[in-house]
C-alpha positions in Angstrom: -52.4 -46.6 18.7 -52.0 -44.2 15.8 -54.5 -44.9 13.0 -53.7 -45.4 9.4 -55.2 -41.9 8.8 -52.7 -40.4 11.1 -49.8 -42.3 9.6 -50.9 -41.2 6.0 -51.4 -37.6 7.1 -47.8 -37.6 8.3 -46.6 -39.4 5.1 -48.5 -36.8 3.0 -46.9 -33.9 4.9 -43.5 -35.4 4.6 -43.9 -35.9 0.9 -45.0 -32.3 0.3 -42.1 -31.1 2.6 -39.6 -33.0 0.4 -40.8 -31.2 -2.8 -40.3 -27.7 -3.9 -42.3 -25.6 -1.3 -42.9 -22.8 -3.8 -44.9 -25.0 -6.1 -48.2 -26.8 -5.4 -47.9 -30.6 -5.5 -50.8 -32.5 -7.2 -52.5 -35.0 -4.9 -52.4 -37.7 -7.5 -48.5 -37.4 -7.6 -48.4 -37.8 -3.8 -50.8 -40.7 -3.9 -48.6 -42.5 -6.6 -45.4 -41.9 -4.7 -46.8 -43.0 -1.4 -48.9 -45.9 -2.7 -52.0 -44.5 -1.0 -55.4 -44.1 -2.6 -56.0 -40.5 -3.9 -59.6 -40.8 -2.6 -58.3 -41.6 0.9 -55.9 -38.7 0.8 -58.6 -36.2 -0.2 -60.3 -36.8 3.2 -57.0 -36.3 5.0 -55.9 -33.3 3.0 -59.2 -31.5 3.7 -58.5 -31.7 7.5 -54.9 -30.4 7.0 -56.1 -27.5 4.8 -59.0 -26.6 7.3 -56.5 -26.4 10.1 -54.2 -24.2 8.1 -51.3 -26.6 7.7 -51.7 -26.8 4.0 -53.0 -24.5 1.3 -54.4 -25.7 -1.9 -55.6 -24.5 -5.3 -57.5 -26.3 -8.0 -56.9 -26.4 -11.7 -54.2 -27.4 -14.2 -51.3 -26.5 -11.9 -53.2 -27.0 -8.7 -52.3 -29.1 -5.7 -51.1 -28.5 -2.1 -48.2 -26.9 -0.4 -47.1 -26.2 3.2 -48.2 -23.0 4.7 -44.9 -22.7 6.7 -41.4 -24.1 6.7 -41.0 -27.8 7.6 -39.2 -27.0 10.9 -42.3 -25.0 12.1 -44.5 -28.1 12.1 -44.5 -30.6 14.9 -45.8 -34.2 14.6 -48.3 -33.7 17.4 -50.2 -31.0 15.6 -50.5 -33.2 12.4 -51.6 -36.3 14.3 -54.1 -34.6 16.6 -56.1 -33.6 13.4 -56.7 -37.2 12.4 -56.8 -39.1 15.7 -59.9 -39.4 17.9 -57.5 -39.3 20.8 -53.8 -39.5 21.4 -54.3 -40.5 25.0 -53.2 -43.8 26.4 -56.4 -44.3 28.3 -59.9 -42.7 27.8 -60.1 -41.1 31.2 -57.0 -38.7 30.8 -55.9 -36.3 28.1 -57.5 -33.6 26.0 -60.6 -35.5 25.0 -61.0 -37.5 28.3 -64.3 -39.0 29.2 -65.7 -38.5 32.7 -64.6 -41.2 35.0 -66.4 -41.8 38.2 -63.3 -43.3 39.8 -60.9 -40.5 39.0 -60.7 -39.3 42.6 -59.9 -42.8 43.9 -57.9 -44.3 41.0 -54.4 -45.2 42.0 -53.2 -45.2 38.3 -54.8 -42.0 37.0 -51.7 -39.9 37.7 -49.4 -42.4 35.9 -51.6 -42.4 32.7 -51.7 -38.6 32.8 -47.9 -38.4 33.2 -47.5 -40.9 30.3 -49.8 -38.8 28.2 -47.8 -35.7 28.9 -44.5 -37.4 28.0 -45.9 -38.7 24.7 -47.4 -35.2 23.9 -44.1 -33.4 24.7 -42.1 -35.9 22.6 -44.4 -35.6 19.5 -44.3 -31.7 19.9 -40.5 -31.8 19.8 -40.4 -33.9 16.6 -40.4 -31.5 13.7 -41.5 -32.4 10.1 -38.1 -31.3 8.9 -36.5 -34.3 10.8 -38.1 -36.6 8.3 -36.8 -34.9 5.1 
């Protein structure tokens, strides 16, 4: 299940993409448009900046903007920054925990295949599709 943080990160990125990408967009304006607490968005935007998806400046005309065009972002790269895991089960995926039954589990390959389908789907979905 995608968390609120993941959904808000995507909403924030869509909001910025909908604006003039040459200008920095104030976080307070995004918070107001999206109906999300500015304080909550601050935690999310930090992860996006640290990962290089956004750039920000402080000051009177400060705010955030995309570092590349909206069609160059995929939804997977945004969500993976905010989610503990995007895996369907804990024993498969990028952040899988060790499973003592992995070699004998009859469903492991099904979960791994489902994870792969979800990942590929999210990687195909571009930010530009939401504008």
